C-alpha angles and dihedrals in degrees: 000000000000111000121201114230108222102167098169102174088182130126127241133175115245129189125208121198113218145122120308091240090057090052091053094047095049093046090050090052092242097115143017135214116266120220116251114242101179114146089230099051111136097229101026124252120349147091106295128225136168107233110236089339113118093154092050089052091051092047089052092049090051091050092048090051088060094043096043112014089172088067101041124026099158111031113223142156131237117202123212139189105225129190104207092209112168097009129190093209114192090193086074116077091217087071099039088051088049090057089049090056092045095050098077089049090050092048090051089050093051093048091048093056091046100243127135117255111259117242133202111246141189118248114254106283091004134122116288087211095064099040091192094186098082101188094149097044092047094049094047093048095047093046094045094049091047089054091049091049089054086056090053100262112120118184117207099193139019123211127192140165121224131193104210141162135022124318115286089230138356112302093005126141087198107100125211097232102038111138149153112248130199126201111195111208095173111052090203086076089070102089097183146327134242140178112246115233122245089254090069091072135063120236114272 
């Protein structure tokens, strides 16, 4: 298997939506961010950030506070300096083609162990177009990167672009929730944290 070497070693700003108490604990050095391991995560396991998207992170935190008020009571945003390092960047066709080649192998593996193939699904009451529960994508990414790690190629971050939401205006192909997302698999790529200023956000 030919593995593409995308050693970025470049810094980006990432924004993580969460509860205000979590922001305070992390900035004080009393806590850290745990990687997400949901079976429907868009980029597989990792600590999730919106790249250069503080408002998108805040919007997500507000939505999560409604969906799961036991997790977020006061929506807030934690900023981070992230070195992408060895990045599995899905904005590069070398990597999306790699996933295309890995998919038949993944499907063969799933059938061999007797499990049903995962499928991407819409959230209850959500848009069928977006299918925000990415069970298939998550499983293929996690399995593929595990296989690559067994071959000695360990990716530290994953980067993907997503077109999401309704049109920004009538007839537009620009969608309201489109974003670039980062999943940090290696916490050492997070160089430091900061609290975004109020000027980073639009008025509610």
